[in-house]
N, C-alpha and C positions, 0 to 999 in steps of 0.2 A: 690625790691632792688632799692635804689636811683640811679639815672642816672649817677652821678659822680663816683660811684664805679664800674660801668660796664666797660667792655672793649670798647675802642673807636671803634674798629672794629664792635663789636656787636651793639653799640649805633647807628651806621649808617645802620645797616641791612645787613652788608657784612659778608659772612661766612668766618671765620678765616683761614681755610685750603687752599682755593685758593689764599688768600692774602700771606700766608707764602710761597707757591710754587712760586708765581710770584716774590716775593722778593728774594728768593733763585736763581731763574733763572737770575734775574738782577745782583745779586752779583757775580755769576759764570761768567756772561758775562764781567763784569767789571775787573775781575781778568784775564781772558784768552784773551780777544780781543786786549789788547795793544800789545801782542806778534805777532799778525797776520801780521802787517805791514812789519815786517822784516827789519826795517831801522837800527836796531842795528847790524845786521849781513850782511849788504850789502858789497860785495867784492869791491876791487878797480875798479873803472870804468873810461873809457875814453869816451868822447863824440865823436860820429861818425855821420858825415853827408856827403853827396855827391850827385852825379847825376848818374842815370842809363839811358843809351841810347841803342837802338836796331838799328842797321844798320845806325848809325849816328843821329837818331832822338830820342828825349826824349821819355821814356817809361812811360806813365801815369798809375796809378792804379795797379802797380806791387807790390807784397809783397817781401820785402827784409828781410831775416833771417840770422843772424849771430849766429853760433852754436859753442861754445867753446868746448875744449876737455872734460871739466867737468864744471858743473854748468848750470845755467839757460841761455837759448838763449835770444837774443835781436831781436826785430822786428820793421819794419817801413813799411809804404805804400808810394809809390811815388806820388807826386802831378802831375798836368798837365804838368809841366816843367821837369818831371823826377826826381825832387829833393826828397831826404828822409833825415830823422833824426831819429836815432835809439832810442828806448825806452827799458830800462831794466825792469822796472815796470812802473805802472801808474804814480808813483811819482818820478822816477829816469830815467833821460836820459842817454843814452850811452850803452856801452857793457863792459863785463869783459875784463880787460887788458890781452893781450896774443893773441895766434894764434886761428883763427876761420875758420870753413868751412862756405862758403856763398851759400845760395840758393836764387834764384830769379825766381819768377813765377807769372803768371797772373791768372791762374784758381785757385780760392780759394774755398775750401770746405765751403759750407753754403751760398755762394753768388750766387744768381740766375741771377744777371746782368752780370756776367762774367764767363762763364763756358769754353770758348775756351782758350786753352793755346797758347800764342804767342811766348813764349820763348822756345828755343830748350832744350831738356833733359839734355844736358851737363852743363846747368847752374842751374838745380834744382834736378831732380831725380838722375842723374848721375853727379852731379856737379864736376867741376874741378876748381871752384872758391875758393880762399883762401884769407884771409886778416889778417894782424897783427894789433891789437889795442894797442896803446901806451897810457900811462897816459897823461891826458890833452886832447887837441883838435886834432881830426883826420879828414882829408878829404879824403874819399876813393870813387873814381868814378869807374863805371863799364861800359866799352864800349863793348856791346855784338853784336855779329853778328848772323844772322839767318841761314847762311850756313857754 
């Protein structure tokens, strides 16, 4: 058979079935992946930043969790000066507008460098912290005490 009449896949010695499967997988990925980002269904967010202190001193490397009544929580980690800025997703800063329960803790699962909890349970496991996120910019500071 002349080479120009044969399939281009066969002409290069590639089996057609794996090529068809690979093209099918790529096509499915192109159809489904654009919906994974969730940018089309992002709720109204307010940007949230602030400072966390413990006994008047900045609390570094603490995890700050804002948990709304419904929906995805927002998280941040404090820097050396106790400052934090919440992230809703990797691409979206802030938190859902409305009331939140807030948890602040230093012992984070999966971190081997910080297993000791420096923050009393009333700020994380049995939290009494609340915050109300408004549309736009929010500065919410937390002055925690160890006793």
